C-alpha positions as CSV (number, residue, x, y, z in Angstrom):
1,M,-35.8,-21.5,-23.4
2,P,-34.6,-23.3,-20.2
3,D,-30.9,-23.6,-19.6
4,L,-29.6,-27.1,-20.5
5,P,-27.9,-28.9,-17.6
6,R,-24.1,-28.9,-17.8
7,T,-22.1,-32.1,-17.5
8,P,-19.2,-32.4,-15.0
9,L,-16.7,-32.1,-17.9
10,Q,-18.3,-28.8,-19.1
11,R,-18.1,-27.4,-15.5
12,R,-14.5,-28.4,-15.3
13,I,-13.7,-26.8,-18.6
14,A,-15.5,-23.6,-17.6
15,T,-13.3,-23.6,-14.4
16,W,-10.1,-24.4,-16.2
17,I,-10.4,-21.5,-18.7
18,P,-9.5,-18.7,-16.3
19,Y,-6.7,-20.7,-14.7
20,L,-5.3,-21.4,-18.2
21,W,-5.5,-17.7,-19.0
22,L,-3.6,-16.9,-15.8
23,L,-1.0,-19.6,-16.5
24,V,-0.3,-18.4,-20.1
25,F,-0.4,-14.7,-19.7
26,F,0.6,-14.2,-16.0
27,L,2.5,-17.1,-14.5
28,A,4.7,-17.9,-17.5
29,P,5.9,-14.3,-18.1
30,F,6.4,-13.9,-14.4
31,L,8.6,-17.0,-14.3
32,I,10.6,-15.8,-17.2
33,V,11.2,-12.4,-15.6
34,L,12.0,-14.1,-12.3
35,K,14.6,-16.3,-14.1
36,I,16.2,-13.2,-15.6
37,S,16.3,-11.5,-12.3
38,L,18.4,-14.4,-10.9
39,S,20.9,-14.1,-13.8
40,E,24.1,-12.1,-14.2
41,T,24.6,-9.1,-16.6
42,A,26.7,-9.8,-19.6
43,I,27.7,-8.1,-22.8
44,A,25.7,-10.3,-25.1
45,I,22.4,-10.7,-26.8
46,P,20.3,-11.0,-24.7
47,P,22.5,-9.0,-22.2
48,Y,22.6,-11.6,-19.4
49,L,23.9,-15.0,-18.6
50,P,21.0,-17.4,-17.9
51,V,21.3,-19.5,-14.8
52,F,19.7,-22.5,-16.4
53,N,18.4,-23.0,-19.9
54,T,16.3,-26.2,-19.5
55,A,14.3,-27.8,-16.8
56,A,16.8,-30.6,-16.5
57,E,19.5,-28.1,-15.4
58,F,17.3,-26.7,-12.7
59,G,18.1,-29.3,-10.1
60,T,21.9,-29.2,-10.6
61,K,22.1,-25.4,-10.7
62,L,19.6,-24.6,-8.0
63,R,22.4,-23.9,-5.6
64,E,24.0,-21.4,-8.0
65,L,21.0,-19.1,-7.9
66,T,22.0,-15.7,-6.6
67,F,19.9,-12.9,-5.1
68,A,22.6,-10.3,-5.7
69,N,20.3,-8.2,-7.8
70,Y,17.8,-8.0,-5.0
71,L,20.5,-7.2,-2.5
72,W,21.6,-4.5,-4.8
73,L,18.1,-2.9,-4.9
74,A,17.9,-3.1,-1.1
75,G,21.3,-1.3,-0.7
76,D,20.8,1.4,-3.3
77,P,18.9,4.5,-2.1
78,L,17.9,5.3,-5.7
79,Y,15.6,2.4,-6.0
80,I,14.2,2.8,-2.5
81,K,13.4,6.4,-3.2
82,A,11.9,5.5,-6.6
83,Y,9.5,2.9,-4.9
84,L,8.5,5.3,-2.2
85,S,8.0,8.2,-4.6
86,S,5.9,6.0,-6.9
87,I,3.7,5.0,-4.0
88,R,3.3,8.6,-2.8
89,I,2.4,9.9,-6.3
90,A,0.1,7.0,-7.0
91,A,-1.7,7.3,-3.6
92,I,-2.2,11.1,-3.9
93,S,-3.4,10.7,-7.5
94,A,-5.9,8.0,-6.5
95,L,-7.3,10.1,-3.7
96,A,-7.6,13.1,-6.0
97,A,-9.4,10.9,-8.6
98,L,-11.8,9.8,-5.8
99,I,-12.5,13.4,-4.7
100,I,-13.2,14.4,-8.3
101,G,-14.8,11.2,-9.5
102,F,-17.3,10.7,-6.7
103,P,-19.5,13.8,-7.4
104,I,-19.4,12.9,-11.1
105,A,-20.5,9.3,-10.5
106,Y,-23.1,10.4,-8.0
107,A,-24.6,12.9,-10.5
108,M,-24.6,10.3,-13.2
109,A,-26.4,7.8,-10.9
110,R,-29.1,10.3,-10.0
111,A,-29.6,11.5,-13.6
112,P,-32.6,10.4,-15.5
113,R,-32.3,6.9,-16.9
114,G,-32.5,8.2,-20.5
115,V,-29.5,10.4,-20.0
116,R,-27.2,7.9,-18.3
117,P,-26.0,6.1,-21.5
118,L,-25.0,9.5,-22.9
119,L,-23.1,10.4,-19.7
120,L,-21.4,7.0,-19.7
121,T,-20.3,7.6,-23.3
122,L,-18.8,10.9,-22.4
123,I,-16.8,9.3,-19.6
124,I,-15.3,6.6,-21.9
125,L,-15.0,9.0,-24.9
126,P,-11.3,9.9,-24.1
127,F,-10.4,6.2,-24.6
128,W,-11.2,6.6,-28.3
129,T,-8.1,8.8,-28.6
130,S,-4.5,7.5,-28.2
131,F,-3.2,7.7,-24.6
132,L,0.1,9.2,-25.9
133,I,-1.7,12.0,-27.8
134,R,-3.8,12.9,-24.7
135,V,-0.7,13.1,-22.6
136,Y,1.1,15.2,-25.2
137,A,-1.9,17.6,-25.2
138,W,-1.3,18.4,-21.6
139,I,2.2,19.7,-22.6
140,G,0.5,22.3,-24.7
141,I,-1.9,23.2,-21.8
142,L,0.7,23.3,-19.0
143,K,3.8,24.8,-20.6
144,P,4.6,28.5,-19.7
145,E,3.1,29.8,-23.0
146,G,0.3,27.2,-22.9
147,L,-3.4,27.5,-22.8
148,L,-3.7,27.5,-19.0
149,N,-1.2,30.2,-18.4
150,Q,-2.6,32.3,-21.1
151,A,-6.0,32.0,-19.6
152,L,-4.7,32.9,-16.1
153,L,-2.7,35.8,-17.4
154,G,-5.7,37.1,-19.5
155,S,-8.0,36.9,-16.5
156,G,-5.6,38.7,-14.2
157,F,-5.3,35.8,-11.7
158,V,-1.5,35.7,-12.1
159,A,1.1,38.3,-13.1
160,Q,3.5,35.9,-14.7
161,P,3.3,32.4,-16.1
162,L,3.2,29.5,-13.6
163,A,5.8,26.8,-13.7
164,L,3.5,23.8,-14.0
165,L,5.2,21.6,-16.6
166,N,8.1,19.4,-15.5
167,T,6.8,19.3,-11.9
168,D,5.1,16.7,-9.7
169,W,1.9,18.8,-10.1
170,A,1.9,18.1,-13.8
171,V,2.3,14.4,-13.1
172,F,-0.7,14.5,-10.6
173,I,-2.8,16.2,-13.2
174,G,-1.8,13.8,-16.0
175,I,-2.5,10.7,-13.9
176,V,-5.8,11.9,-12.5
177,Y,-7.0,13.0,-16.0
178,S,-5.9,9.7,-17.6
179,Y,-7.3,7.3,-15.0
180,L,-10.4,9.2,-13.9
181,P,-12.7,7.0,-15.9
182,F,-11.4,4.0,-14.0
183,M,-12.6,5.7,-10.8
184,V,-15.9,6.9,-12.1
185,L,-17.2,3.7,-13.7
186,P,-17.0,1.4,-10.6
187,L,-18.3,4.2,-8.4
188,Y,-21.2,4.7,-10.8
189,A,-21.9,0.9,-10.8
190,S,-22.2,1.0,-6.9
191,L,-24.2,4.3,-6.7
192,E,-26.7,3.3,-9.4
193,K,-27.8,0.4,-7.1
194,L,-28.5,2.8,-4.3
195,D,-32.3,2.9,-3.5
196,P,-33.4,6.5,-3.3
197,A,-36.1,5.4,-0.8
198,L,-33.3,4.9,1.8
199,L,-32.4,8.6,1.6
200,E,-36.1,9.6,1.6
201,A,-36.7,7.5,4.7
202,A,-33.7,9.0,6.4
203,A,-35.0,12.5,5.6
204,D,-38.4,11.6,7.0
205,L,-36.8,10.5,10.2
206,G,-35.1,13.9,10.5
207,S,-31.6,13.0,9.3
208,P,-29.8,16.0,7.7
209,P,-28.6,15.4,4.0
210,I,-24.9,15.5,5.0
211,K,-25.4,12.9,7.7
212,S,-27.5,10.7,5.4
213,F,-24.7,11.0,2.8
214,W,-22.0,9.7,5.2
215,Q,-24.1,7.1,6.9
216,I,-26.0,5.7,3.9
217,T,-24.5,6.7,0.5
218,V,-20.8,6.3,1.4
219,P,-21.0,2.9,3.1
220,L,-23.1,1.5,0.2
221,A,-20.5,2.9,-2.2
222,V,-17.5,1.3,-0.5
223,P,-17.1,-1.6,-3.0
224,G,-16.9,1.0,-5.8
225,I,-14.5,3.2,-3.8
226,V,-12.2,0.3,-3.2
227,A,-12.3,-0.9,-6.8
228,G,-11.7,2.6,-8.1
229,L,-8.8,3.2,-5.8
230,M,-7.2,0.0,-6.9
231,L,-7.8,0.6,-10.6
232,V,-6.1,4.0,-10.3
233,F,-3.4,3.2,-7.8
234,I,-2.0,0.0,-9.4
235,P,-1.3,1.3,-12.9
236,A,-0.2,4.7,-11.5
237,V,2.6,3.1,-9.5
238,G,4.3,1.7,-12.6
239,E,3.4,4.6,-14.8
240,F,6.2,5.6,-17.3
241,I,4.8,7.8,-20.0
242,I,3.2,10.5,-17.8
243,P,6.2,11.2,-15.6
244,D,8.5,11.0,-18.5
245,L,6.6,13.6,-20.6
246,L,5.1,15.8,-17.9
247,G,7.5,15.3,-14.9
248,G,10.8,17.0,-14.5
249,S,14.2,15.5,-13.8
250,G,13.4,15.5,-10.1
251,T,10.3,13.4,-10.6
252,L,11.4,9.9,-9.6
253,M,9.1,7.0,-10.3
254,I,9.9,3.3,-10.6
255,G,8.5,3.1,-14.1
256,K,11.2,5.5,-15.4
257,T,13.9,3.7,-13.4
258,L,12.8,0.4,-14.9
259,W,12.9,1.8,-18.4
260,N,16.4,3.2,-17.9
261,E,17.7,-0.1,-16.6
262,F,16.2,-2.1,-19.5
263,F,16.9,0.2,-22.5
264,I,19.7,2.6,-21.4
265,N,21.8,0.6,-19.0
266,R,20.8,-2.7,-20.6
267,D,20.9,-4.3,-17.2
268,W,18.1,-6.8,-17.7
269,P,18.7,-8.8,-14.4
270,V,18.5,-5.7,-12.2
271,A,15.5,-4.4,-14.2
272,S,13.8,-7.8,-13.8
273,A,14.4,-7.7,-10.1
274,V,12.9,-4.2,-10.0
275,A,9.8,-5.5,-11.8
276,I,9.5,-8.5,-9.4
277,V,9.7,-6.3,-6.3
278,L,7.1,-3.9,-7.8
279,L,4.8,-6.8,-8.5
280,A,5.2,-8.2,-5.0
281,M,4.5,-4.7,-3.6
282,L,1.2,-4.6,-5.5
283,V,0.0,-8.2,-5.4
284,V,0.7,-9.0,-1.7
285,P,-1.5,-6.2,-0.2
286,I,-4.3,-7.0,-2.6
287,V,-4.3,-10.7,-1.7
288,L,-4.2,-9.8,2.0
289,F,-7.1,-7.4,1.5
290,Q,-9.1,-9.9,-0.4
291,N,-8.6,-12.5,2.3
292,A,-9.6,-10.1,5.0
293,Q,-12.8,-9.2,3.1
294,A,-13.6,-12.9,2.6
295,R,-13.2,-13.5,6.3
296,S,-15.4,-10.5,7.2
297,R,-18.1,-11.8,4.8
298,E,-17.9,-15.3,6.4
299,A,-18.1,-13.7,9.9
300,A,-21.2,-11.7,8.8
301,K,-23.0,-14.8,7.8
């Protein structure tokens, strides 16, 4: 059945739907958090003094807006260390997920077509279980008397239990385990499109397998690599549950800091400022990267 031609109104509606979605579920909450970040803390419900309550007050009180909360963040080493530590942990975890996920995705892409749906099901199978339960399971695995230490002691690899829980290593393990499917799936989508004839032609021309891998497979998988790194890095930066359950008191991440400001210190303005800065740290590089990619595609044309 041929597709019916769309009217201009239908095309406009199809274009407006994603913008409406972003307006309702991104821009509106963002403006609310931004407004709270420009407020002052107060012993009240909610625990802040709003700068303006209505749009009519915006013009008269625009001069009263204060950036004291943002200046507080810039001057407090705790928040700076939390941001840097979150970026470090998220970047290491994303790279580890790439190192582990690439061979898995490559093997899935080269597997027989009849087996691939089963392999995809196995990759997404952990999502059928609660995220919190899966993280709790790692406590039983990593604790001194846990399964991993018992296996290492029984095999003679170590003489005494390893201190794995409540360390940065436990956080790395938890993040990589939890977000590995987000790395494997986009890699698989890119690698499945790879034509095996390219590798066969390279082999016929005398190219070693390793050289063919770096010059053919990896460049064609770059879109999946970039997508996987972003899908792991972005949520890992603001992760709260994994560092709270698996990390120790020395594990400093901005998600835990944000939680403490909101629910323990009840300093909503500062917590909102922390969230706005975190969002800017994540969105601005992504926008710049997308613009650079768009320019490179236009130049290639």
